[in-house]
C-alpha positions as CSV (number, residue, x, y, z in Angstrom):
1,X,153.4,54.2,318.3
2,X,156.6,52.8,315.9
3,X,155.0,54.8,313.3
4,X,154.5,58.8,315.6
5,X,157.8,58.1,316.6
6,X,159.5,57.2,313.1
7,X,157.6,61.0,312.6
8,X,159.0,62.9,315.7
9,X,162.8,61.6,315.1
10,X,162.3,63.4,311.5
11,X,161.5,66.4,313.3
12,X,164.4,69.3,313.4
13,X,166.5,69.3,316.2
14,X,165.6,71.9,318.7
15,X,168.6,74.3,317.8
16,X,167.2,74.2,314.3
17,X,163.7,74.6,315.7
18,X,164.6,77.7,317.6
19,X,166.2,79.1,315.0
20,X,163.2,78.5,312.4
21,X,161.2,80.0,315.2
22,X,163.2,83.1,315.4
23,X,163.2,83.3,311.6
24,X,159.3,83.3,311.4
25,X,158.6,85.7,313.9
26,X,160.8,88.2,312.6
27,X,158.9,87.6,309.0
28,X,155.8,89.1,310.6
29,X,156.9,92.6,310.8
30,X,155.5,93.9,307.6
31,X,158.2,96.4,306.9
32,X,160.9,93.4,307.4
33,X,158.7,91.2,304.1
34,X,158.5,94.4,302.2
35,X,162.4,94.6,302.8
36,X,163.3,91.4,301.9
37,X,160.8,91.5,298.4
38,X,162.6,94.1,297.5
39,X,165.4,92.5,298.3
40,X,164.7,89.9,295.8
41,X,164.7,92.1,293.1
42,X,167.9,93.8,293.5
43,X,170.8,94.7,296.1
44,X,169.8,98.1,297.8
45,X,171.4,100.7,299.4
46,X,169.3,102.1,302.8
47,X,168.8,105.0,300.8
48,X,166.8,103.7,298.0
49,X,165.0,101.1,300.8
50,X,163.4,104.6,302.4
51,X,162.5,106.1,299.4
52,X,161.2,102.9,298.1
53,X,159.5,102.3,301.6
54,X,158.5,106.0,303.0
55,X,160.4,104.8,306.3
56,X,163.3,106.5,308.2
57,X,166.9,105.8,308.2
58,X,167.0,104.2,311.8
59,X,163.8,102.2,311.0
60,X,165.2,100.6,307.8
61,X,168.4,100.2,309.6
62,X,166.7,98.6,312.8
63,X,165.1,96.1,310.2
64,X,167.9,95.2,308.4
65,X,169.8,94.5,311.6
66,X,167.4,92.0,313.0
67,X,167.5,90.1,308.9
68,X,171.1,90.4,308.8
69,X,171.1,88.3,313.0
70,X,168.8,86.2,311.5
71,X,171.6,85.3,308.3
72,X,168.7,86.2,305.7
73,X,169.9,89.6,304.7
74,X,173.9,89.8,304.1
75,X,175.5,93.5,303.9
76,X,178.1,94.1,301.0
77,X,180.4,97.1,301.6
78,X,181.8,98.6,298.7
79,X,184.5,101.4,300.1
80,X,182.0,104.1,301.8
81,X,178.8,102.4,300.3
82,X,176.9,99.5,301.6
83,X,174.1,97.7,299.6
84,X,172.3,94.9,301.1
85,X,170.6,91.6,299.5
86,X,169.0,88.1,300.1
87,X,171.4,85.8,302.0
88,X,171.4,82.7,299.5
89,X,169.3,81.1,297.2
90,X,167.2,79.3,300.1
91,X,165.9,83.0,301.3
92,X,165.0,83.4,297.9
93,X,163.2,80.6,297.5
94,X,161.5,80.8,300.8
95,X,160.1,84.6,299.2
96,X,159.1,83.1,296.1
97,X,157.2,79.9,297.4
98,X,155.4,82.2,300.2
99,X,154.5,84.5,297.5
100,X,153.0,81.4,294.9
101,X,151.4,80.2,298.0
102,X,149.4,83.4,299.4
103,X,148.2,84.2,295.0
104,X,147.2,80.6,294.9
105,X,145.3,80.6,297.8
106,X,144.0,83.7,296.8
107,X,142.5,81.9,293.5
C-alpha cells in the first residue's frame, strides 16, 4: 500500500490535472491540431491560416482564441498586423513528440 501511496503522491495536483484535461480536450479538434502544426513551422496571420486550411476567418479566429486561452498559442501584434505562434518550446515539443508517437506506431 505504501508503494501505491507514493505513486499517488507523485500525481499532478488537481489544478494541473484540470488544466491538462482542458488542453487535451481542446486538442481533440482536427482544425486546432492543423493550426498548431502549421504554427510549428512558422508564425502565421489569420489570412495565411485561412488560405492554408480553407476555413473561414471566423472559424480560424474562434479556434485561435481557444488555443490562446489555454496558453498554447500567442498573438504577436505588429502595428495593425497580428501573427500567431506557438506559446513556447514545451508546446513545440508536445507536438513533435506526438507526431513521432503516431508515425512510430503506424509502422
